[in-house]
Legacy VTK file of the C-alpha trace (Angstrom):
# vtk DataFile Version 3.0
C-alpha trace
ASCII
DATASET POLYDATA
POINTS 288 float
-30.997 133.122 136.715
-30.487 131.506 139.970
-30.581 128.076 138.430
-27.846 129.037 136.145
-25.758 130.358 139.101
-26.327 127.190 141.036
-25.231 124.922 138.158
-22.306 127.144 137.301
-21.253 127.036 141.012
-21.353 123.305 141.136
-19.340 122.965 138.030
-16.649 125.454 139.135
-16.486 124.162 142.735
-16.203 120.493 141.708
-13.496 121.173 139.245
-11.383 123.217 141.661
-12.009 120.934 144.651
-10.582 117.845 142.827
-7.545 119.923 141.684
-7.057 121.553 145.024
-7.245 118.358 147.131
-4.982 116.385 144.774
-2.345 119.004 144.384
-2.244 119.888 148.074
-1.855 116.293 149.129
0.933 115.796 146.687
2.755 118.865 147.963
2.453 117.863 151.570
3.503 114.453 150.746
6.801 115.905 149.209
7.488 118.208 152.048
9.758 115.629 153.794
12.212 115.878 150.839
12.611 119.701 151.137
15.888 120.657 152.897
14.699 123.793 154.665
17.679 124.168 156.945
20.116 123.762 154.037
18.247 126.390 152.104
18.450 128.888 154.967
22.128 128.364 155.152
22.432 128.912 151.449
20.525 132.056 151.574
22.742 133.238 154.497
26.156 132.627 153.003
25.990 132.229 149.151
26.400 134.808 146.455
23.373 137.236 146.227
22.038 135.906 142.963
22.297 132.302 144.207
20.653 133.367 147.467
17.862 135.229 145.531
17.119 132.037 143.530
16.972 129.965 146.642
14.645 132.531 148.352
12.300 132.150 145.385
12.419 128.393 145.701
11.857 128.679 149.430
8.870 130.896 148.805
7.631 128.559 146.202
7.600 125.519 148.421
6.302 127.274 151.566
2.678 128.022 150.600
1.939 130.763 153.084
-0.585 133.587 152.849
0.829 137.131 153.453
0.269 136.970 157.214
1.747 133.637 158.025
4.946 134.648 156.145
5.900 137.065 158.791
7.201 134.712 161.458
9.427 133.233 158.813
10.695 136.654 157.796
11.476 137.470 161.472
13.296 134.065 161.847
15.520 134.680 158.755
16.306 138.256 159.952
17.359 136.880 163.431
19.685 134.435 161.600
21.277 137.542 159.919
20.115 136.388 156.390
20.859 139.324 154.060
18.126 141.943 154.137
17.525 141.947 150.440
17.120 138.153 150.350
14.640 138.261 153.056
12.584 140.922 151.319
12.594 138.810 148.100
11.000 135.957 150.222
8.469 138.385 151.760
7.270 139.701 148.417
7.356 136.308 146.545
6.002 133.841 149.303
2.334 134.996 149.149
2.102 135.114 145.422
4.305 132.023 144.514
2.063 129.175 145.855
2.388 125.862 143.924
-1.199 124.824 144.514
-2.520 128.276 143.205
-0.210 128.401 140.200
-1.324 124.862 139.209
-5.016 125.941 139.579
-4.235 129.051 137.632
-2.658 126.777 134.874
-5.790 124.659 134.755
-8.222 127.576 134.681
-6.444 130.494 132.991
-3.995 128.438 130.818
-0.353 127.457 130.883
0.878 130.724 129.284
-0.727 132.858 131.904
0.509 130.836 134.856
4.021 130.713 133.411
4.074 134.532 132.784
2.640 135.073 136.259
5.405 133.058 137.837
8.195 134.536 135.884
6.923 138.268 136.318
6.302 138.050 139.935
9.563 136.314 140.585
11.636 138.909 138.644
9.866 141.772 140.288
10.309 140.302 143.748
14.023 140.075 143.130
14.372 143.550 141.866
12.371 145.149 144.545
14.088 143.165 147.269
17.530 144.225 146.212
16.403 147.842 145.542
15.072 148.231 149.097
18.401 146.939 150.316
20.267 149.370 148.043
18.305 152.338 149.361
19.260 151.396 152.880
15.932 150.291 154.214
17.694 147.613 156.359
17.990 150.273 158.983
14.248 150.365 159.326
13.935 146.932 160.984
12.971 146.702 164.623
14.574 144.168 166.984
11.922 141.462 167.186
12.191 137.745 168.196
9.332 135.298 167.523
8.760 133.094 170.428
7.723 129.548 169.904
8.658 129.458 166.189
9.562 125.986 164.990
11.285 125.100 161.744
9.537 122.446 159.588
10.656 118.988 160.622
8.419 116.484 158.682
8.719 112.693 158.152
7.616 111.205 154.842
4.440 109.382 155.600
0.911 109.288 154.131
-0.744 110.070 157.411
1.127 113.249 157.930
0.410 114.397 154.499
-3.203 113.693 154.886
-3.385 115.621 158.056
-1.615 118.546 156.609
-4.023 118.528 153.553
-7.040 118.431 155.896
-5.709 121.395 157.834
-5.098 123.241 154.532
-8.698 122.543 153.343
-9.952 123.951 156.796
-7.933 127.195 156.373
-8.057 127.699 152.601
-10.885 125.843 151.005
-13.678 128.049 152.292
-12.085 130.924 150.345
-12.078 128.710 147.235
-15.809 128.090 147.561
-16.542 131.833 148.201
-14.636 132.517 144.999
-16.434 129.855 143.143
-19.826 131.352 144.279
-18.861 134.879 143.299
-17.663 133.707 139.982
-20.876 131.634 139.431
-22.941 134.746 140.320
-21.085 136.937 137.933
-21.482 134.377 135.283
-25.206 134.184 135.753
-26.199 137.598 136.912
-23.789 140.214 135.471
-24.293 141.075 131.683
-21.153 140.337 129.523
-21.740 143.544 127.661
-21.443 145.445 130.980
-18.139 143.880 131.823
-16.520 144.158 128.402
-17.690 147.785 128.183
-16.516 149.153 131.490
-13.735 146.694 132.343
-12.555 145.481 129.007
-10.272 146.719 126.377
-6.920 148.415 126.940
-7.840 151.163 129.312
-4.607 151.662 131.071
-6.025 153.374 134.152
-7.836 150.147 135.125
-4.560 148.556 136.132
-3.380 151.126 138.876
-6.975 151.347 140.184
-7.158 147.584 140.477
-3.877 147.493 142.322
-5.036 150.233 144.746
-8.326 148.332 145.405
-6.456 145.104 146.092
-4.024 146.319 148.663
-6.289 146.895 151.697
-8.343 143.809 150.873
-7.550 140.319 152.309
-8.484 138.227 149.304
-6.729 134.984 148.900
-5.418 133.815 145.537
-7.679 130.720 146.036
-10.670 133.043 146.009
-9.540 135.142 143.087
-8.844 132.231 140.675
-12.478 131.297 139.960
-13.430 134.979 139.973
-10.802 135.915 137.435
-11.768 133.033 135.189
-15.473 134.325 134.839
-14.348 138.043 134.621
-11.860 137.331 131.721
-14.465 135.012 129.985
-16.947 137.963 130.069
-14.419 140.434 128.605
-12.561 141.846 131.351
-8.917 142.714 130.431
-6.264 140.365 131.818
-4.002 143.305 132.911
-6.288 144.674 135.737
-7.412 141.120 136.815
-3.704 140.143 137.434
-3.070 143.566 139.158
-5.987 142.960 141.543
-4.868 139.414 142.241
-1.192 140.240 142.933
-1.935 143.309 145.090
-4.647 141.521 147.189
-2.314 138.578 147.678
0.894 140.589 148.246
-0.400 142.914 150.979
-3.522 143.246 153.244
-4.478 145.268 156.397
-3.894 142.297 158.698
-0.421 141.777 157.200
0.405 145.497 157.524
-0.589 145.402 161.134
1.990 142.583 161.671
4.632 144.280 159.614
4.145 147.372 161.761
5.452 145.431 164.735
8.685 144.413 162.988
9.300 147.334 160.574
9.595 151.065 161.253
6.863 153.272 159.501
9.256 154.188 156.593
9.753 150.486 155.607
6.110 149.792 155.927
5.219 152.527 153.548
7.939 151.343 151.212
6.418 147.786 151.377
3.003 149.091 150.342
4.514 151.176 147.628
6.525 148.166 146.399
3.421 145.947 146.338
1.468 148.628 144.372
4.462 148.939 141.953
4.848 145.192 141.508
1.087 144.640 140.811
0.862 147.709 138.501
3.920 146.689 136.436
2.647 143.080 136.256
-0.867 144.257 135.078
0.725 146.344 132.277
2.921 143.416 131.151
-0.049 141.161 131.076
-1.448 143.440 128.310
1.311 142.228 126.155
0.456 138.561 126.552
LINES 1 289
288 0 1 2 3 4 5 6 7 8 9 10 11 12 13 14 15 16 17 18 19 20 21 22 23 24 25 26 27 28 29 30 31 32 33 34 35 36 37 38 39 40 41 42 43 44 45 46 47 48 49 50 51 52 53 54 55 56 57 58 59 60 61 62 63 64 65 66 67 68 69 70 71 72 73 74 75 76 77 78 79 80 81 82 83 84 85 86 87 88 89 90 91 92 93 94 95 96 97 98 99 100 101 102 103 104 105 106 107 108 109 110 111 112 113 114 115 116 117 118 119 120 121 122 123 124 125 126 127 128 129 130 131 132 133 134 135 136 137 138 139 140 141 142 143 144 145 146 147 148 149 150 151 152 153 154 155 156 157 158 159 160 161 162 163 164 165 166 167 168 169 170 171 172 173 174 175 176 177 178 179 180 181 182 183 184 185 186 187 188 189 190 191 192 193 194 195 196 197 198 199 200 201 202 203 204 205 206 207 208 209 210 211 212 213 214 215 216 217 218 219 220 221 222 223 224 225 226 227 228 229 230 231 232 233 234 235 236 237 238 239 240 241 242 243 244 245 246 247 248 249 250 251 252 253 254 255 256 257 258 259 260 261 262 263 264 265 266 267 268 269 270 271 272 273 274 275 276 277 278 279 280 281 282 283 284 285 286 287
């Protein structure tokens, strides 16, 4: 068994490593062409739908985890960017990561990656504007982030290489953890067990997976190799995606940070929104 686990781990880790490093370097190389300041001005002054589209684009090109999104959210709020637009960025930034979506495309297929991107984008927009409509803007505390600096990068190979190394240090270990867990499941957990208890169209698996994922701090980079093995062994796509989205969209460290800038009512609304987003997404993936 352990020999199979080891060989499976090497295979998964090697494939994801090559993809991760190559994609990360390319994205960091292109950062110099991204007009961050102009995008912020558009989000501040344009039509709500235009601003929402820009917020999604801003979320996509800023590959942050849920915790590192918070300083940017505070910066946008301090600049008086519309509340609903900021919420769209808050919900979409942790789940719309170009590196992870590309890995998802390679591992789970283009159809799944495309559906994931569309579903999370649409739900982020709907939830962001809904929170604004219900008056949650009043639940923001007056907070200023000291020392925040906007991205100001020059186009050069050295800078892209350094950024890629920093990303490897912070994210790559989670990718290896996910590869090991996936390899262990592949070699040690019987396919019949997963297909029996976690497979099929059991609707209640989706909300349970969404609830389990929220308090955890599981990066998408960890979940990709795990989800590949679980789906291959018969686990339904719906609960896998619900767990993936809820664990990426919220976590206990992030909720602690949000508690410093949001009042309690908005923090609870955020948790409920992440649960709703991951649950609806999970059910929609049953149709794919």
